[in-house]
C-alpha positions in Angstrom: -52.3 -82.1 -43.7 -51.4 -82.9 -40.1 -49.7 -81.5 -37.1 -46.8 -83.8 -37.8 -45.3 -80.9 -39.6 -44.7 -79.3 -36.1 -42.1 -80.9 -34.0 -42.1 -80.0 -30.3 -39.1 -81.0 -28.2 -37.9 -80.3 -24.6 -34.3 -79.3 -24.4 -33.9 -78.9 -20.6 -36.0 -75.9 -19.6 -36.3 -74.8 -23.3 -39.3 -75.8 -25.4 -38.3 -76.0 -29.0 -41.0 -75.8 -31.7 -39.9 -76.6 -35.2 -41.9 -76.0 -38.4 -40.9 -79.1 -40.4 -42.5 -79.0 -43.9 -39.4 -78.5 -46.0 -41.0 -79.7 -49.2 -43.3 -76.6 -49.1 -40.7 -74.3 -47.6 -42.6 -74.4 -44.3 -45.8 -72.9 -45.7 -48.1 -73.0 -42.6 -51.4 -74.9 -42.6 -54.3 -74.6 -40.2 -53.2 -77.8 -38.5 -49.7 -76.4 -38.1 -51.0 -73.2 -36.5 -53.2 -75.2 -34.1 -50.2 -77.4 -33.1 -48.0 -74.3 -32.5 -50.7 -72.5 -30.5 -51.2 -75.6 -28.3 -47.4 -75.9 -27.7 -47.1 -72.3 -26.7 -50.0 -72.4 -24.3 -48.9 -75.7 -22.7 -45.3 -74.4 -22.5 -46.5 -71.3 -20.7 -48.5 -73.4 -18.3 -45.6 -75.8 -17.6 -43.4 -74.7 -14.7 -40.6 -76.8 -16.2 -40.5 -74.7 -19.4 -38.7 -71.3 -18.9 -38.2 -70.3 -22.5 -39.8 -70.9 -26.0 -37.7 -71.4 -29.1 -39.2 -71.4 -32.6 -37.2 -72.9 -35.5 -37.6 -73.6 -39.2 -35.6 -75.8 -41.5 -32.3 -75.1 -43.4 -33.1 -72.5 -46.0 -36.7 -71.8 -44.9 -38.0 -70.4 -41.7 -41.4 -70.1 -43.4 -42.8 -69.2 -46.8 -45.9 -67.8 -45.0 -49.4 -69.0 -44.8 -50.4 -71.9 -47.1 -51.9 -70.3 -50.1 -54.3 -73.2 -50.6 -55.9 -72.3 -47.2 -56.2 -68.7 -48.3 -57.8 -69.8 -51.6 -60.3 -72.0 -49.8 -61.5 -69.1 -47.7 -61.5 -66.8 -50.8 -63.9 -69.3 -52.5 -66.3 -69.2 -49.5 -64.8 -71.9 -47.2 -64.5 -71.7 -43.4 -61.2 -70.2 -42.3 -61.4 -71.6 -38.7 -59.8 -70.0 -35.7 -56.4 -71.7 -35.8 -54.5 -68.6 -37.1 -56.1 -66.3 -34.6 -55.5 -68.8 -31.7 -51.8 -68.9 -32.7 -51.5 -65.1 -32.9 -53.2 -64.6 -29.6 -50.9 -67.2 -27.9 -47.9 -65.5 -29.5 -48.9 -62.0 -28.5 -49.7 -62.9 -24.9 -46.8 -65.3 -24.0 -45.8 -65.1 -20.4 -42.3 -66.6 -21.0 -39.5 -65.4 -23.2 -39.4 -66.3 -26.9 -36.3 -66.8 -29.1 -36.6 -67.3 -32.8 -34.1 -68.4 -35.4 -34.5 -67.8 -39.1 -32.6 -69.1 -42.1 -33.4 -68.2 -45.7 -37.0 -67.6 -46.5 -39.1 -65.6 -44.0 -42.3 -64.5 -45.7 -45.5 -63.0 -44.3 -46.1 -64.7 -40.9 -42.5 -66.0 -41.4 -41.5 -62.4 -40.7 -44.2 -61.1 -38.3 -43.6 -64.0 -35.8 -40.3 -62.3 -35.0 -42.0 -59.1 -34.0 -43.2 -61.0 -30.9 -39.8 -62.5 -30.2 -37.5 -61.3 -27.4 -34.4 -62.3 -29.3 -34.1 -63.3 -33.0 -31.1 -64.7 -34.8 -30.9 -64.9 -38.6 -28.4 -66.1 -41.2 -26.8 -63.9 -43.8 -29.0 -65.4 -46.5 -32.2 -64.6 -44.7 -34.6 -62.0 -46.2 -37.7 -60.8 -44.3 -40.6 -59.9 -46.5 -44.3 -59.3 -46.1 -46.2 -59.3 -49.5 -49.6 -58.8 -47.9 -50.7 -55.9 -50.1 -49.4 -57.6 -53.2 -51.8 -60.5 -52.3 -54.7 -58.0 -51.9 -54.5 -58.4 -48.1 -53.5 -56.4 -45.0 -50.7 -56.8 -42.4 -51.4 -59.3 -39.6 -50.1 -60.4 -36.2 -50.2 -56.9 -34.9 -47.5 -55.9 -37.3 -49.2 -52.7 -38.4 -48.7 -51.5 -34.8 -45.5 -53.2 -33.8 -43.4 -52.6 -36.9 -43.7 -48.8 -37.0 -42.9 -48.7 -33.2 -39.8 -50.8 -33.8 -38.6 -49.7 -37.2 -40.1 -46.2 -37.6 -42.8 -45.4 -40.2 -40.6 -45.3 -43.3 -38.9 -48.7 -42.8 -42.1 -50.3 -41.6 -44.0 -48.9 -44.6 -41.3 -50.2 -47.0 -41.7 -53.6 -45.4 -45.5 -53.8 -44.9 -46.8 -51.5 -47.6 -44.2 -51.5 -50.4 -43.5 -55.2 -49.8 -39.7 -54.6 -50.0 -37.6 -57.4 -48.5 -35.3 -56.7 -45.6 -32.0 -58.7 -45.6 -30.6 -59.9 -42.3 -27.9 -57.2 -42.1 -30.3 -54.2 -42.5 -32.8 -56.1 -40.2 -30.1 -56.1 -37.4 -29.3 -52.5 -38.0 -33.0 -51.6 -37.8 -33.6 -53.5 -34.6 -35.8 -56.2 -36.1 -33.3 -59.0 -35.1 -30.6 -59.4 -32.5 -27.8 -60.8 -34.5 -26.6 -62.4 -37.8 -25.1 -65.9 -37.4 -23.6 -68.3 -40.1 -25.9 -71.0 -41.3 -24.0 -73.8 -39.6 -24.1 -72.2 -36.2 -27.6 -70.7 -36.2 -29.5 -73.3 -34.2 -26.7 -73.9 -31.6 -26.5 -70.1 -31.1 -30.3 -69.8 -30.7 -30.5 -72.7 -28.3 -27.6 -71.2 -26.3 -29.5 -67.9 -26.0 -32.7 -69.7 -25.0 -30.7 -71.7 -22.4 -29.2 -68.5 -21.0 -32.7 -67.0 -20.6 -34.0 -70.2 -19.1 -31.2 -70.1 -16.4 -32.2 -66.7 -15.2 -34.3 -66.2 -12.1 -37.7 -66.7 -13.7 -39.8 -64.3 -11.7 -37.3 -61.5 -12.1 -37.0 -62.1 -15.8 -40.8 -62.1 -16.2 -41.1 -58.8 -14.4 -38.3 -57.3 -16.5 -39.9 -58.6 -19.7 -43.3 -57.4 -18.7 -42.0 -53.9 -18.0 -40.3 -53.8 -21.4 -43.2 -55.1 -23.3 -45.8 -53.1 -21.4 -49.6 -53.5 -21.6 -50.3 -55.8 -24.5 -54.0 -55.0 -24.8 -53.4 -52.6 -27.7 -51.5 -55.4 -29.6 -54.4 -57.8 -29.0 -56.9 -55.2 -30.2 -54.8 -54.6 -33.3 -54.6 -58.3 -34.1 -58.4 -58.5 -33.8 -58.9 -55.5 -36.1 -56.3 -56.7 -38.6 -57.9 -60.2 -38.5 -61.4 -58.8 -39.3 -60.0 -56.8 -42.3 -57.9 -59.7 -43.4 -60.9 -62.0 -43.5 -62.9 -59.4 -45.5 -60.0 -59.0 -47.9 -59.7 -62.8 -48.4 -63.0 -62.7 -50.3 -62.2 -59.6 -52.3 -61.7 -59.7 -56.1 -58.2 -58.4 -55.6 -57.2 -61.2 -53.3 -58.8 -64.0 -55.4 -57.0 -62.7 -58.5 -53.7 -62.6 -56.7 -54.1 -66.1 -55.3 -55.1 -67.5 -58.6 -52.1 -65.9 -60.3 -49.8 -67.2 -57.5 -51.1 -70.8 -57.8 -50.9 -70.6 -61.6 -47.2 -69.6 -61.4 -46.6 -72.6 -59.1 -48.0 -75.0 -61.8 -45.7 -73.7 -64.5 
């Protein structure tokens, strides 16, 4: 699996990062995480980039982490640092982030948006986080950010119960900015990113930093979640869940 499943393109002052593995519904591999982390870091360091934009493909923002990678760790393999590097880059971005989701948005395909400044989604999009069903725990700082954003009840329904949240309720709850028809999603997301990129950058950075506040607690929560997540990957519950999932995929 290669980083060719991540396409990075400059659109003026906007850096667009596209997950492009449609045959696997954009399930994210270690190489894809590494490529996205590198793009976010380089974009933050590039004065010509003023806004990040993360996209999926029609019908699939992301089906979440590649289960084969989870299974490899569950069986004693090395998990690497690619996921952690991506989450750290995401949580500590210095420049605005716009995301656009269409269709499937599972696991990290949902929690990415908790770090976005503006998210658009289509009417057919459903956000879901089946971490507990897989014998795992929430990640990407979602156990801290989601209750703050959604309130405990809705956050627990999403992260604990594993209940999907369609785009309409997600907008009402404040998880996303707006719901856009499928054929207009990417144009609308790019237009938002371009509007942000056209703002005075120092003023926008200060405003964004004031609104986001100190991110040390989010970084600490990502680290704590990551430690528990790795421990859970080698648990009997997780191994059984992964095996059941992969068996269903073969039938």
